[in-house]
N, C-alpha and C positions, 0 to 999 in steps of 0.2 A: 168455543170461544171466537180465537185466531184462529185461521184458515193457513198453515203458513206455506201449503203453494200460493194462494193468494195473493199473499202477501210479499214472493220472492217474485211474482211476476211481475207487481206492483210497482218493487220493488226496481226491474231490469225495464219496465216501460218508461219511468219519471225521469232518466237523463236527456231518451227521446225528448216527453213531450217540456223538459222547459228549453231543451236546442229549438223545439217549431219553432215555441212563442217568444226564444231570442229571433228569427231567421224571420219571423212575423212581421214582429215590433221595428226589428229594421228596415225592412223591408219600406215598413211605413210613416220613417221618416224619411226616407227618400221620397214619396209621393207625395208625400201630407205635412207640408212645412207647417208653420208655426204662423197664424195669420196672423199680422201688420193692421194693427189697427189708427183710418186716419180720418177723422173729423175736422169739416169746413164749411166756411160761409157759402150760402149760394151767390153766384156769380165772383167765390175766390178761383185760381188756377192751384191747381191740386196733383203732384207728379206721386203715382204708383212706380214704388222701386222693389226692381226684379234684377241680380246678379248673377248672371253666370263663369262668376269665377274671376281670374287672372288672362281672361283666351278672347284668342279674337271672335265677334260672332262675325264679321263684315258680311261670311261666305254662309250662314249658317241661318236658320231657318227662328223663331217664335210668334207666338203665338196670345194674344193677353184676350178674354172671351170673361162676360158679364154670366153670372148665374144665377139664374131664372126662376122660379115654377111656372110662373106664365108660360116664362119662352124659350123654357131648357138652357140653352148655354148663349150667347148672344154674340154672335163677333164684336172686337169692339177695336182690333189691331192687330192688325198681322204684319210681318215682314220678311221677306225670302230675298236672302242675298241680293240685298238692293233694292228690291221692285216692292212695294207696298198700295195699297186702297189708293183708288184712288181711277181716274178714266180709263186705265186701259184697265182695272182687275177690282171686278164688286164685288160684294161676297159682305161688305162690312154693314151694320142696321142702320138705317138711319139716325138712328138718336144719334149717335158720331159724330158722322161727315162731317168732314170742315172742324174737329174740335179735338181732336184729338193728336198727337205730334210726337216723335218719340228724339235723342240724341244720336244724330250720328257719328257727330265729331268720337263722338265714347263706345263707338262700336268696340276698338278695338281692343277695348280695357274692358269689355265683355259686358257692359250697363246694355241694361235690356226694356228699363225705365220708360214710362208716356209720361207725359203730362197733357189733362184735359184739361181747356180752358173755353170760355167759363163756366166751373160748374155751374148743372139742373139739380133740382131735389131731388128729377127721379133717377140721378144717377146713383146713389145710392143702392150699393148694396155689395155682394161678396165677387173680389175680383181676380180670376190666377190668370201665368203666366204663367206657359205653357212652354217644354225646347223639343219643339218637332225632333221625332229620333221613333227610334226601334224597340222598346216601347216608349212613349214622350212621356217626359216628365216634368211635373207641378216644380215651377222654381220657385214660385211665390205664390201667398197669399191675403188679401186685400180686404179687411173691412172697411169699406168710404160710408161715411154718415153727409150725406150734405144736407146743412140743418135753413129753413126757410130763414127766409132774412125779413125783420118784420120794420117798416119805413113807419115813423112815427106822420101823421100831420096836426101840426100849430098852426092854428085858427086865431 
């Protein structure tokens, strides 16, 4: 009925399995933060939150991407030690050009949040804020829903 040797081996492996599960879940918590849900109306401005904690990120790199099945990941915003998308740096998805801003006066307190203005229905989706390091770390994941503005015309 019971094989004493199998039970003994199983009991020896159980702590290792538990340790593995604990280590894997701790790694998952660091690289896969909780999703923040934000809903706005079309043409409203929205802030997507991301924080490095209370550290100065003026000379660091952070990257915002929109996850999308059709496009894999679309470049939304990149900050690299004062350089951002613009005339001297390409790569930003056309959809976001001239509409995404950050908070330069708050970099010294770790704020890597961005603002999209005005929002479009096509902005709906999942955004991730990545700390560019080795390995890269996802600091924020935001599910943005932009609802279509309905205009009623009275005659």
